[in-house]
N, C-alpha and C positions, 0 to 999 in steps of 0.2 A: 836050182834048174827048176823048180815049179814058179819062180816071179824072177824070170828073166830081165835084166835091166841093160840099156844101151850105153852103157858108163862104166867103168871100173868100181868092183864092190870087193870089200873085203870082211872075212870073219874075224870076230872079236870074243872068242868065248870065254878067256880070263877076265875079259872086261879093262885091260889096262891101258889101250888107247882110248875107248870112251871116256874112261874114268878121267886121264889125263885131258881129255878137250871137252868136258862137261856135257857130253852127249850120252848121258845114262838113263834118259827118261822115256825110253821109247826105241823101237827098231824097227824100220831101218832108220839110222839119224845120216845126216849129210853135214858134214862140217866147211865151210869155207873159209879162204884165207885171201889177204888182199896181196899187193905186191911188194910189200914189206914182211910179209909172214906172218901179220897180224890174223888171228883169228877174228871173223866179223860177225859169223852167224852159224847157228845149229838149226837145220830143218829134221822135226822129228816125222817120221812118216814116209810113206812112198812117194815117188812122184808121181801125179796123173799122167804126164805127158811130158814130151822130149821138149817141148816150148816151153813149159814150165820150168824145168830144170835149167834150160837156156836163160830164161830171164833172171831166173836166181845167180846164176854165174855171173851176169852182167851186173847187176846192183851188188852183190856183195863181195864177188872177187876183181872183177874187172873196175869199177867204179869204186869200191872199197868201203861202201856205206855199212854202218853197222844195223842190225836186226834186232 
């Protein structure tokens, strides 16, 4: 509630999801997947703007580039 974001966000208190995705080096962590369901990138830390998030969506999800 203190740090609202304009996109879906999930809690992972047992770290089961984070461990399975390699997203364990900080919170928040955002994981991207390409069209084939392959993980392409994990961003550690918050997004400063919606534009920054949209750019990563385009790069790592839409285009499927690895990071």
